[in-house]
DRENPA-3360 file (N, C-alpha, C; in nm, 2 decimals, always signed):
BEGIN
1 = MALKFIEL = +0.08/-0.12/+0.00/+0.00/+0.00/+0.00/+0.09/+0.13/+0.00 ~ +0.06/+0.22/-0.09/+0.14/+0.34/-0.10/+0.10/+0.43/+0.01 ~ +0.20/+0.50/+0.07/+0.17/+0.60/+0.17/+0.18/+0.74/+0.11 ~ +0.08/+0.82/+0.15/+0.07/+0.96/+0.08/+0.17/+1.06/+0.15 ~ +0.18/+1.05/+0.28/+0.26/+1.16/+0.35/+0.38/+1.10/+0.43 ~ +0.41/+0.98/+0.40/+0.53/+0.92/+0.47/+0.62/+0.86/+0.37 ~ +0.75/+0.90/+0.37/+0.85/+0.85/+0.28/+0.93/+0.74/+0.35 ~ +0.96/+0.63/+0.28/+1.02/+0.52/+0.35/+1.16/+0.49/+0.28;
9 = ETQDGVTL = +1.25/+0.45/+0.36/+1.38/+0.41/+0.31/+1.44/+0.31/+0.41 ~ +1.47/+0.19/+0.36/+1.52/+0.08/+0.45/+1.66/+0.04/+0.41 ~ +1.75/+0.03/+0.51/+1.89/-0.02/+0.48/+1.94/-0.09/+0.60 ~ +1.99/-0.21/+0.59/+2.06/-0.28/+0.69/+1.96/-0.30/+0.82 ~ +1.84/-0.32/+0.79/+1.75/-0.35/+0.90/+1.68/-0.23/+0.96 ~ +1.72/-0.11/+0.92/+1.67/+0.02/+0.97/+1.58/+0.08/+0.87 ~ +1.46/+0.11/+0.91/+1.37/+0.18/+0.82/+1.35/+0.33/+0.87 ~ +1.38/+0.42/+0.78/+1.36/+0.56/+0.81/+1.23/+0.61/+0.75;
17 = ATLNRPPV = +1.14/+0.64/+0.83/+1.01/+0.69/+0.79/+1.00/+0.84/+0.81 ~ +0.99/+0.92/+0.70/+1.00/+1.06/+0.70/+0.86/+1.12/+0.68 ~ +0.81/+1.20/+0.78/+0.68/+1.26/+0.76/+0.69/+1.38/+0.67 ~ +0.61/+1.38/+0.57/+0.62/+1.49/+0.47/+0.48/+1.54/+0.43 ~ +0.42/+1.62/+0.53/+0.30/+1.69/+0.50/+0.31/+1.84/+0.54 ~ +0.38/+1.91/+0.45/+0.40/+2.06/+0.48/+0.27/+2.13/+0.50 ~ +0.28/+2.24/+0.57/+0.41/+2.30/+0.62/+0.45/+2.25/+0.76 ~ +0.36/+2.18/+0.84/+0.39/+2.15/+0.98/+0.36/+2.01/+1.01;
25 = NAFSEELF = +0.34/+1.92/+0.91/+0.30/+1.78/+0.94/+0.18/+1.77/+1.03 ~ +0.08/+1.85/+1.00/-0.05/+1.84/+1.08/-0.11/+1.71/+1.05 ~ -0.17/+1.65/+1.16/-0.23/+1.51/+1.15/-0.37/+1.52/+1.09 ~ -0.38/+1.50/+0.96/-0.51/+1.48/+0.89/-0.55/+1.34/+0.90 ~ -0.68/+1.31/+0.86/-0.73/+1.18/+0.85/-0.64/+1.09/+0.76 ~ -0.59/+1.15/+0.65/-0.50/+1.07/+0.56/-0.37/+1.03/+0.63 ~ -0.32/+1.12/+0.71/-0.19/+1.09/+0.78/-0.21/+0.99/+0.88 ~ -0.33/+0.99/+0.95/-0.36/+0.88/+1.05/-0.36/+0.75/+0.98;
33 = RDFIALSE = -0.43/+0.75/+0.86/-0.43/+0.62/+0.78/-0.30/+0.58/+0.74 ~ -0.21/+0.67/+0.70/-0.07/+0.64/+0.67/+0.00/+0.57/+0.79 ~ -0.03/+0.62/+0.91/+0.03/+0.56/+1.03/-0.02/+0.42/+1.05 ~ -0.14/+0.40/+1.02/-0.20/+0.26/+1.03/-0.13/+0.17/+0.94 ~ -0.12/+0.21/+0.81/-0.06/+0.13/+0.71/+0.09/+0.10/+0.74 ~ +0.16/+0.21/+0.78/+0.30/+0.19/+0.82/+0.32/+0.09/+0.93 ~ +0.23/+0.10/+1.03/+0.24/+0.01/+1.15/+0.22/-0.14/+1.10 ~ +0.12/-0.16/+1.02/+0.09/-0.29/+0.97/+0.20/-0.35/+0.88;
41 = MVTAGETT = +0.26/-0.26/+0.80/+0.37/-0.31/+0.71/+0.49/-0.35/+0.79 ~ +0.53/-0.27/+0.89/+0.65/-0.30/+0.97/+0.62/-0.43/+1.05 ~ +0.51/-0.44/+1.11/+0.48/-0.56/+1.19/+0.47/-0.69/+1.11 ~ +0.42/-0.68/+0.99/+0.40/-0.80/+0.91/+0.53/-0.84/+0.84 ~ +0.62/-0.74/+0.82/+0.74/-0.77/+0.74/+0.86/-0.83/+0.82 ~ +0.96/-0.86/+0.75/+1.08/-0.92/+0.82/+1.20/-0.83/+0.80 ~ +1.19/-0.72/+0.72/+1.31/-0.64/+0.69/+1.35/-0.53/+0.79 ~ +1.25/-0.49/+0.87/+1.27/-0.38/+0.96/+1.30/-0.44/+1.10;
49 = RCLVIAGK = +1.42/-0.40/+1.15/+1.45/-0.44/+1.29/+1.43/-0.32/+1.38 ~ +1.44/-0.20/+1.33/+1.42/-0.08/+1.40/+1.37/+0.03/+1.31 ~ +1.27/+0.10/+1.36/+1.20/+0.21/+1.28/+1.23/+0.34/+1.34 ~ +1.27/+0.44/+1.25/+1.30/+0.57/+1.29/+1.20/+0.66/+1.23 ~ +1.13/+0.75/+1.31/+1.03/+0.84/+1.25/+1.09/+0.98/+1.26 ~ +1.11/+1.05/+1.15/+1.16/+1.18/+1.14/+1.07/+1.27/+1.06 ~ +1.09/+1.40/+1.07/+1.02/+1.50/+0.99/+1.10/+1.55/+0.87 ~ +1.03/+1.58/+0.76/+1.10/+1.64/+0.65/+1.17/+1.77/+0.70;
57 = PDCRAWGG = +1.30/+1.79/+0.66/+1.37/+1.90/+0.71/+1.30/+2.04/+0.69 ~ +1.23/+2.05/+0.57/+1.17/+2.18/+0.54/+1.03/+2.19/+0.61 ~ +0.99/+2.10/+0.68/+0.86/+2.11/+0.76/+0.90/+2.17/+0.90 ~ +0.82/+2.27/+0.94/+0.85/+2.34/+1.06/+0.83/+2.25/+1.19 ~ +0.75/+2.15/+1.18/+0.72/+2.07/+1.29/+0.74/+1.92/+1.26 ~ +0.78/+1.84/+1.36/+0.78/+1.70/+1.34/+0.64/+1.64/+1.34 ~ +0.56/+1.70/+1.43/+0.42/+1.67/+1.43/+0.35/+1.79/+1.48 ~ +0.27/+1.86/+1.39/+0.21/+1.99/+1.43/+0.07/+1.98/+1.48;
65 = GAELKEFL = +0.04/+1.87/+1.55/-0.10/+1.86/+1.60/-0.20/+1.83/+1.50 ~ -0.33/+1.82/+1.54/-0.43/+1.78/+1.45/-0.46/+1.89/+1.34 ~ -0.50/+1.84/+1.22/-0.54/+1.93/+1.11/-0.67/+2.00/+1.15 ~ -0.66/+2.12/+1.20/-0.78/+2.19/+1.25/-0.89/+2.22/+1.15 ~ -0.85/+2.23/+1.02/-0.94/+2.26/+0.92/-1.05/+2.15/+0.91 ~ -1.01/+2.03/+0.94/-1.10/+1.92/+0.93/-1.20/+1.92/+1.05 ~ -1.18/+2.00/+1.15/-1.26/+2.00/+1.27/-1.39/+2.09/+1.25 ~ -1.38/+2.18/+1.15/-1.48/+2.29/+1.14/-1.62/+2.23/+1.11;
73 = ELNYDSRL = -1.62/+2.12/+1.03/-1.75/+2.06/+0.99/-1.79/+1.94/+1.07 ~ -1.72/+1.91/+1.18/-1.75/+1.80/+1.26/-1.86/+1.83/+1.36 ~ -1.95/+1.73/+1.38/-2.05/+1.74/+1.49/-2.02/+1.62/+1.59 ~ -2.11/+1.60/+1.68/-2.08/+1.50/+1.78/-2.05/+1.36/+1.72 ~ -2.14/+1.32/+1.63/-2.12/+1.18/+1.57/-2.00/+1.17/+1.49 ~ -1.97/+1.27/+1.40/-1.86/+1.26/+1.31/-1.73/+1.28/+1.39 ~ -1.73/+1.35/+1.50/-1.61/+1.37/+1.59/-1.58/+1.23/+1.65 ~ -1.68/+1.16/+1.69/-1.66/+1.02/+1.75/-1.60/+0.93/+1.64;
81 = ERYKLVTE = -1.65/+0.94/+1.52/-1.59/+0.86/+1.41/-1.45/+0.89/+1.39 ~ -1.41/+1.02/+1.39/-1.27/+1.06/+1.37/-1.19/+1.00/+1.49 ~ -1.24/+1.01/+1.61/-1.16/+0.96/+1.72/-1.14/+0.81/+1.71 ~ -1.23/+0.73/+1.65/-1.21/+0.59/+1.62/-1.08/+0.57/+1.53 ~ -1.07/+0.65/+1.43/-0.96/+0.64/+1.34/-0.83/+0.68/+1.42 ~ -0.83/+0.79/+1.49/-0.72/+0.83/+1.57/-0.67/+0.72/+1.67 ~ -0.77/+0.66/+1.74/-0.74/+0.55/+1.83/-0.68/+0.43/+1.76 ~ -0.73/+0.40/+1.65/-0.68/+0.28/+1.58/-0.53/+0.31/+1.53;
89 = AQKKFAAI = -0.50/+0.43/+1.49/-0.37/+0.47/+1.44/-0.27/+0.46/+1.56 ~ -0.31/+0.51/+1.68/-0.23/+0.51/+1.79/-0.20/+0.37/+1.85 ~ -0.31/+0.29/+1.85/-0.29/+0.16/+1.91/-0.20/+0.07/+1.82 ~ -0.22/+0.08/+1.69/-0.14/+0.00/+1.60/+0.01/+0.05/+1.60 ~ +0.03/+0.18/+1.61/+0.16/+0.23/+1.61/+0.23/+0.18/+1.74 ~ +0.16/+0.19/+1.85/+0.22/+0.15/+1.98/+0.25/+0.00/+1.98 ~ +0.17/-0.08/+1.90/+0.19/-0.23/+1.90/+0.29/-0.28/+1.80 ~ +0.36/-0.19/+1.73/+0.46/-0.23/+1.64/+0.56/-0.32/+1.72;
97 = DRPVIAAL = +0.59/-0.44/+1.67/+0.67/-0.53/+1.75/+0.82/-0.52/+1.72 ~ +0.87/-0.40/+1.70/+1.01/-0.36/+1.68/+1.03/-0.23/+1.76 ~ +1.16/-0.20/+1.80/+1.18/-0.07/+1.86/+1.16/+0.04/+1.76 ~ +1.10/+0.15/+1.81/+1.07/+0.27/+1.73/+1.14/+0.39/+1.80 ~ +1.22/+0.47/+1.72/+1.29/+0.59/+1.76/+1.23/+0.71/+1.70 ~ +1.20/+0.81/+1.78/+1.15/+0.94/+1.73/+1.26/+1.03/+1.71 ~ +1.29/+1.07/+1.59/+1.39/+1.17/+1.56/+1.32/+1.30/+1.55 ~ +1.31/+1.37/+1.66/+1.22/+1.49/+1.67/+1.30/+1.61/+1.62;
105 = NGHVIGVG = +1.31/+1.62/+1.49/+1.39/+1.73/+1.43/+1.30/+1.85/+1.40 ~ +1.19/+1.86/+1.46/+1.10/+1.97/+1.44/+1.01/+1.99/+1.57 ~ +0.93/+2.09/+1.58/+0.85/+2.11/+1.69/+0.74/+1.99/+1.70 ~ +0.70/+1.97/+1.83/+0.61/+1.86/+1.85/+0.49/+1.91/+1.93 ~ +0.37/+1.91/+1.87/+0.25/+1.98/+1.92/+0.14/+1.88/+1.93 ~ +0.05/+1.89/+2.03/-0.07/+1.82/+2.04/-0.06/+1.67/+2.02 ~ -0.13/+1.62/+1.92/-0.13/+1.47/+1.90/+0.01/+1.43/+1.86 ~ +0.09/+1.52/+1.81/+0.23/+1.49/+1.78/+0.30/+1.44/+1.90;
113 = MTFANLCD = +0.27/+1.50/+2.02/+0.33/+1.45/+2.14/+0.29/+1.31/+2.18 ~ +0.16/+1.28/+2.15/+0.11/+1.15/+2.18/+0.19/+1.04/+2.10 ~ +0.21/+1.07/+1.97/+0.29/+0.97/+1.89/+0.44/+0.97/+1.94 ~ +0.49/+1.08/+1.98/+0.63/+1.08/+2.03/+0.63/+0.99/+2.16 ~ +0.53/+1.00/+2.24/+0.52/+0.92/+2.36/+0.52/+0.77/+2.33 ~ +0.46/+0.74/+2.22/+0.44/+0.60/+2.18/+0.56/+0.53/+2.13 ~ +0.67/+0.62/+2.10/+0.80/+0.56/+2.05/+0.88/+0.51/+2.17 ~ +0.97/+0.43/+2.15/+1.05/+0.37/+2.25/+1.16/+0.47/+2.30;
121 = MRITFPEA = +1.21/+0.55/+2.21/+1.32/+0.64/+2.24/+1.30/+0.77/+2.16 ~ +1.35/+0.88/+2.22/+1.33/+1.01/+2.16/+1.46/+1.09/+2.16 ~ +1.49/+1.15/+2.04/+1.60/+1.24/+2.03/+1.56/+1.37/+1.97 ~ +1.61/+1.48/+2.03/+1.56/+1.61/+1.98/+1.67/+1.71/+1.99 ~ +1.64/+1.84/+1.97/+1.74/+1.95/+1.97/+1.69/+2.05/+2.07 ~ +1.79/+2.13/+2.13/+1.75/+2.22/+2.24/+1.64/+2.32/+2.21 ~ +1.63/+2.37/+2.09/+1.53/+2.47/+2.06/+1.39/+2.42/+2.03 ~ +1.38/+2.29/+2.02/+1.25/+2.23/+1.98/+1.14/+2.26/+2.08;
129 = LFAKPELD = +1.02/+2.29/+2.03/+0.91/+2.33/+2.12/+0.81/+2.21/+2.13 ~ +0.76/+2.20/+2.25/+0.66/+2.09/+2.28/+0.54/+2.15/+2.35 ~ +0.42/+2.11/+2.31/+0.30/+2.17/+2.37/+0.18/+2.08/+2.36 ~ +0.09/+2.10/+2.45/-0.04/+2.03/+2.44/-0.15/+2.14/+2.45 ~ -0.18/+2.19/+2.33/-0.27/+2.31/+2.33/-0.42/+2.28/+2.31 ~ -0.46/+2.15/+2.34/-0.60/+2.11/+2.31/-0.70/+2.20/+2.38 ~ -0.67/+2.24/+2.50/-0.77/+2.32/+2.58/-0.80/+2.46/+2.50 ~ -0.69/+2.51/+2.44/-0.71/+2.63/+2.36/-0.79/+2.61/+2.23;
137 = RGVVTTVA = -0.81/+2.48/+2.20/-0.89/+2.45/+2.08/-1.03/+2.40/+2.12 ~ -1.06/+2.41/+2.25/-1.20/+2.37/+2.29/-1.22/+2.22/+2.30 ~ -1.11/+2.14/+2.31/-1.12/+2.00/+2.33/-1.04/+1.95/+2.45 ~ -1.05/+1.83/+2.49/-0.98/+1.77/+2.61/-0.87/+1.68/+2.57 ~ -0.76/+1.68/+2.65/-0.66/+1.58/+2.64/-0.62/+1.55/+2.79 ~ -0.56/+1.43/+2.81/-0.53/+1.38/+2.94/-0.38/+1.35/+2.95 ~ -0.34/+1.31/+3.07/-0.20/+1.27/+3.10/-0.17/+1.13/+3.06 ~ -0.27/+1.06/+3.01/-0.26/+0.91/+2.98/-0.14/+0.88/+2.89;
145 = PFQRVGFP = -0.11/+0.95/+2.78/+0.00/+0.91/+2.69/+0.13/+0.93/+2.76 ~ +0.14/+1.03/+2.86/+0.27/+1.06/+2.93/+0.30/+0.95/+3.03 ~ +0.20/+0.87/+3.08/+0.22/+0.78/+3.18/+0.31/+0.66/+3.14 ~ +0.30/+0.63/+3.01/+0.38/+0.51/+2.96/+0.53/+0.54/+2.96 ~ +0.57/+0.67/+2.96/+0.71/+0.70/+2.95/+0.76/+0.75/+3.09 ~ +0.68/+0.75/+3.19/+0.73/+0.79/+3.32/+0.74/+0.94/+3.33 ~ +0.67/+1.02/+3.24/+0.68/+1.16/+3.24/+0.61/+1.21/+3.37 ~ +0.67/+1.31/+3.44/+0.62/+1.35/+3.57/+0.47/+1.40/+3.55;
153 = NAKAREMI = +0.38/+1.35/+3.63/+0.24/+1.39/+3.62/+0.22/+1.54/+3.64 ~ +0.28/+1.60/+3.73/+0.26/+1.74/+3.75/+0.30/+1.82/+3.63 ~ +0.41/+1.79/+3.57/+0.46/+1.86/+3.45/+0.36/+1.84/+3.34 ~ +0.32/+1.72/+3.32/+0.22/+1.69/+3.21/+0.09/+1.77/+3.23 ~ +0.04/+1.78/+3.36/-0.08/+1.86/+3.39/-0.05/+2.01/+3.36 ~ +0.07/+2.06/+3.39/+0.10/+2.20/+3.36/+0.10/+2.22/+3.21 ~ +0.15/+2.13/+3.13/+0.15/+2.15/+2.99/+0.00/+2.15/+2.94 ~ -0.08/+2.06/+2.99/-0.22/+2.06/+2.95/-0.30/+2.18/+2.99;
161 = YTARRFTA = -0.29/+2.22/+3.12/-0.37/+2.33/+3.17/-0.33/+2.47/+3.12 ~ -0.20/+2.48/+3.10/-0.15/+2.61/+3.05/-0.14/+2.62/+2.90 ~ -0.13/+2.51/+2.83/-0.12/+2.50/+2.69/+0.00/+2.58/+2.64 ~ +0.10/+2.61/+2.73/+0.21/+2.69/+2.68/+0.32/+2.59/+2.62 ~ +0.41/+2.65/+2.54/+0.51/+2.58/+2.47/+0.64/+2.57/+2.56 ~ +0.69/+2.45/+2.57/+0.81/+2.43/+2.65/+0.92/+2.39/+2.55 ~ +1.05/+2.44/+2.58/+1.16/+2.40/+2.50/+1.21/+2.26/+2.54 ~ +1.29/+2.20/+2.46/+1.35/+2.07/+2.50/+1.44/+2.09/+2.62;
169 = VELEPTGF = +1.50/+2.20/+2.63/+1.59/+2.23/+2.74/+1.51/+2.23/+2.87 ~ +1.39/+2.29/+2.87/+1.30/+2.29/+2.99/+1.25/+2.15/+3.03 ~ +1.23/+2.07/+2.92/+1.17/+1.93/+2.95/+1.28/+1.83/+2.97 ~ +1.40/+1.86/+2.94/+1.51/+1.75/+2.95/+1.52/+1.69/+3.09 ~ +1.50/+1.77/+3.20/+1.51/+1.70/+3.33/+1.40/+1.60/+3.36 ~ +1.30/+1.60/+3.28/+1.19/+1.50/+3.30/+1.23/+1.36/+3.25 ~ +1.34/+1.35/+3.18/+1.38/+1.22/+3.12/+1.31/+1.18/+3.00 ~ +1.23/+1.27/+2.94/+1.15/+1.24/+2.82/+1.24/+1.21/+2.70;
177 = FNYVVPRE = +1.36/+1.26/+2.69/+1.45/+1.24/+2.58/+1.57/+1.15/+2.62 ~ +1.61/+1.07/+2.52/+1.73/+1.00/+2.54/+1.85/+1.08/+2.51 ~ +1.84/+1.17/+2.41/+1.95/+1.26/+2.37/+1.90/+1.39/+2.33 ~ +1.97/+1.50/+2.36/+1.94/+1.63/+2.31/+2.07/+1.68/+2.24 ~ +2.06/+1.70/+2.11/+2.18/+1.73/+2.03/+2.15/+1.84/+1.94 ~ +2.25/+1.90/+1.87/+2.22/+2.01/+1.77/+2.12/+1.96/+1.67 ~ +2.04/+2.05/+1.61/+1.93/+2.01/+1.52/+1.98/+1.92/+1.41 ~ +2.09/+1.96/+1.35/+2.14/+1.89/+1.23/+2.19/+1.75/+1.27;
185 = EVVPKAME = +2.20/+1.72/+1.40/+2.25/+1.59/+1.44/+2.14/+1.50/+1.48 ~ +2.02/+1.54/+1.49/+1.91/+1.46/+1.54/+1.89/+1.33/+1.46 ~ +1.87/+1.34/+1.33/+1.85/+1.22/+1.25/+1.97/+1.14/+1.24 ~ +2.09/+1.19/+1.22/+2.21/+1.10/+1.23/+2.23/+1.03/+1.36 ~ +2.20/+1.10/+1.47/+2.21/+1.03/+1.60/+2.10/+0.92/+1.62 ~ +1.98/+0.95/+1.57/+1.88/+0.84/+1.57/+1.92/+0.73/+1.48 ~ +1.97/+0.75/+1.37/+2.01/+0.64/+1.28/+2.13/+0.56/+1.34 ~ +2.22/+0.63/+1.41/+2.33/+0.56/+1.47/+2.27/+0.47/+1.58;
193 = LAHRVAGR = +2.18/+0.52/+1.66/+2.12/+0.43/+1.76/+2.04/+0.32/+1.70 ~ +1.97/+0.35/+1.59/+1.89/+0.25/+1.53/+1.97/+0.13/+1.47 ~ +2.09/+0.17/+1.41/+2.17/+0.06/+1.36/+2.23/-0.03/+1.47 ~ +2.26/+0.03/+1.58/+2.30/-0.05/+1.70/+2.19/-0.14/+1.74 ~ +2.07/-0.09/+1.75/+1.96/-0.18/+1.78/+1.94/-0.29/+1.68 ~ +1.95/-0.26/+1.55/+1.93/-0.35/+1.44/+2.03/-0.46/+1.44 ~ +2.14/-0.45/+1.51/+2.24/-0.56/+1.52/+2.19/-0.68/+1.60 ~ +2.08/-0.67/+1.67/+2.03/-0.78/+1.75/+1.95/-0.87/+1.66;
201 = SLPALRAA = +1.92/-0.99/+1.72/+1.83/-1.09/+1.65/+1.69/-1.04/+1.64 ~ +1.63/-1.06/+1.53/+1.49/-1.01/+1.51/+1.39/-1.08/+1.61 ~ +1.40/-1.21/+1.63/+1.30/-1.27/+1.72/+1.32/-1.22/+1.87 ~ +1.45/-1.19/+1.90/+1.47/-1.13/+2.04/+1.42/-0.99/+2.05 ~ +1.44/-0.91/+1.94/+1.39/-0.77/+1.94/+1.23/-0.77/+1.95 ~ +1.17/-0.86/+1.87/+1.02/-0.87/+1.88/+0.98/-0.90/+2.02 ~ +1.04/-1.00/+2.08/+1.00/-1.05/+2.22/+1.02/-0.94/+2.32 ~ +1.14/-0.86/+2.30/+1.17/-0.76/+2.40/+1.06/-0.65/+2.39;
209 = KICNNAAE = +1.02/-0.61/+2.27/+0.92/-0.50/+2.25/+0.79/-0.55/+2.31 ~ +0.75/-0.67/+2.28/+0.62/-0.72/+2.33/+0.62/-0.72/+2.48 ~ +0.73/-0.77/+2.54/+0.73/-0.78/+2.68/+0.73/-0.64/+2.75 ~ +0.81/-0.55/+2.69/+0.82/-0.42/+2.75/+0.68/-0.34/+2.74 ~ +0.61/-0.36/+2.63/+0.48/-0.30/+2.62/+0.38/-0.36/+2.72 ~ +0.39/-0.49/+2.73/+0.30/-0.56/+2.83/+0.33/-0.52/+2.97 ~ +0.46/-0.50/+3.00/+0.50/-0.47/+3.14/+0.44/-0.34/+3.19 ~ +0.39/-0.25/+3.10/+0.33/-0.12/+3.14/+0.21/-0.14/+3.22;
217 = TMTWDQAY = +0.14/-0.25/+3.20/+0.01/-0.28/+3.28/+0.02/-0.40/+3.37 ~ +0.14/-0.44/+3.40/+0.16/-0.56/+3.48/+0.24/-0.52/+3.61 ~ +0.23/-0.60/+3.71/+0.31/-0.59/+3.83/+0.45/-0.64/+3.79 ~ +0.55/-0.60/+3.86/+0.69/-0.63/+3.82/+0.71/-0.78/+3.81 ~ +0.65/-0.86/+3.90/+0.67/-1.01/+3.90/+0.60/-1.07/+3.78 ~ +0.48/-1.02/+3.74/+0.41/-1.07/+3.62/+0.49/-1.04/+3.50 ~ +0.55/-0.92/+3.49/+0.63/-0.89/+3.37/+0.76/-0.97/+3.37 ~ +0.82/-1.00/+3.49/+0.94/-1.08/+3.49/+0.91/-1.23/+3.44;
225 = ILGQKYSA = +0.79/-1.28/+3.49/+0.75/-1.41/+3.44/+0.73/-1.42/+3.29 ~ +0.66/-1.31/+3.24/+0.64/-1.31/+3.10/+0.77/-1.31/+3.02 ~ +0.87/-1.23/+3.07/+1.00/-1.23/+3.01/+1.07/-1.37/+3.01 ~ +1.05/-1.44/+3.12/+1.11/-1.57/+3.13/+1.05/-1.67/+3.03 ~ +0.92/-1.65/+3.01/+0.85/-1.74/+2.91/+0.90/-1.71/+2.77 ~ +0.92/-1.59/+2.73/+0.97/-1.56/+2.60/+1.12/-1.60/+2.59 ~ +1.20/-1.58/+2.70/+1.34/-1.62/+2.69/+1.35/-1.77/+2.68 ~ +1.26/-1.85/+2.74/+1.26/-1.99/+2.73/+1.23/-2.03/+2.58;
233 = ELTAGSDS = +1.13/-1.96/+2.52/+1.10/-1.99/+2.38/+1.22/-1.96/+2.29 ~ +1.29/-1.85/+2.32/+1.40/-1.81/+2.23/+1.51/-1.91/+2.24 ~ +1.53/-1.98/+2.35/+1.64/-2.07/+2.36/+1.63/-2.19/+2.26 ~ +1.51/-2.21/+2.21/+1.49/-2.32/+2.12/+1.54/-2.28/+1.98 ~ +1.57/-2.15/+1.96/+1.62/-2.11/+1.83/+1.77/-2.10/+1.82 ~ +1.82/-2.09/+1.70/+1.96/-2.09/+1.68/+2.03/-1.96/+1.73 ~ +1.95/-1.85/+1.72/+2.02/-1.72/+1.75/+2.06/-1.71/+1.90 ~ +1.98/-1.77/+1.99/+2.02/-1.77/+2.13/+2.15/-1.83/+2.15;
241 = KEGIRAFL = +2.17/-1.95/+2.09/+2.30/-2.02/+2.11/+2.41/-1.95/+2.04 ~ +2.38/-1.89/+1.92/+2.48/-1.81/+1.85/+2.53/-1.69/+1.93 ~ +2.44/-1.63/+2.00/+2.47/-1.51/+2.08/+2.57/-1.55/+2.20 ~ +2.54/-1.67/+2.26/+2.62/-1.72/+2.37/+2.76/-1.76/+2.32 ~ +2.76/-1.83/+2.20/+2.89/-1.88/+2.15/+2.98/-1.76/+2.11 ~ +2.91/-1.66/+2.05/+2.99/-1.54/+2.00/+3.05/-1.47/+2.12 ~ +2.98/-1.46/+2.23/+3.03/-1.39/+2.35/+3.15/-1.47/+2.41 ~ +3.13/-1.60/+2.42/+3.24/-1.69/+2.47/+3.36/-1.69/+2.38;
249 = EKREPSYQ = +3.34/-1.68/+2.25/+3.45/-1.68/+2.16/+3.50/-1.54/+2.12 ~ +3.45/-1.44/+2.19/+3.49/-1.30/+2.17/+3.49/-1.26/+2.03 ~ +3.37/-1.27/+1.97/+3.35/-1.23/+1.83/+3.21/-1.17/+1.81 ~ +3.18/-1.11/+1.70/+3.05/-1.06/+1.67/+2.96/-1.17/+1.63 ~ +2.83/-1.17/+1.68/+2.74/-1.28/+1.65/+2.69/-1.27/+1.50 ~ +2.66/-1.38/+1.44/+2.60/-1.38/+1.31/+2.46/-1.45/+1.32 ~ +2.36/-1.36/+1.33/+2.22/-1.41/+1.36/+2.15/-1.45/+1.23 ~ +2.07/-1.55/+1.24/+1.99/-1.60/+1.13/+1.84/-1.58/+1.14;
257 = DR = +1.81/-1.50/+1.25/+1.67/-1.47/+1.28/+1.58/-1.59/+1.30 ~ +1.64/-1.69/+1.37/+1.57/-1.81/+1.41/+1.59/-1.84/+1.56;
% end
């Protein structure tokens, strides 16, 4: 399926997905559908070990919030139908069974922050702006997407209730970002990290992503037991033994994804 607003490039197990809906990558219904299609393609395929989401350099935002022009004609029923699409896009994106890195090389506003929250890791630049302006648009948002990344509840509520824009420097103490680098280094840093991730066995990466997602709603011991189950299953494959042999023989492993 062709994507209208997302450009794809895959090399050595890393897929770079570049959002290209100028001028600010506002989330239209078509872009939500692109996210659904992208999530299904990555999950169903075997070529992507790690997914990087970046914005087109000439777009002012990585994710510029919802496409407000589409809101003007909505009523109660059509708004609920739109929310079904939004929810499907977010759930499928969160369920991608490979690590996902957000290369936040533009500002991140509204629902853009939700998608950034749904990524496993985030890299940005000091001057990047982050905001949750939904209250200024007459709609509601909650702290729920922030909870999965351990974002401080009080800071999330401040962002929601004030709708003001925060710089990456202001938010860096929250632990929201893995790295804050100069803007021109955001995508290269994300790709460097992605290629390191992609050096792992695909079955192990899938299991790790599934277990870490599931752990968000489990007690620590339930999550630990789930990890043991997947680890036991992985030992039946050749990659587990190859990883152990490579370590003992002091060489790089050669995985066969089995």
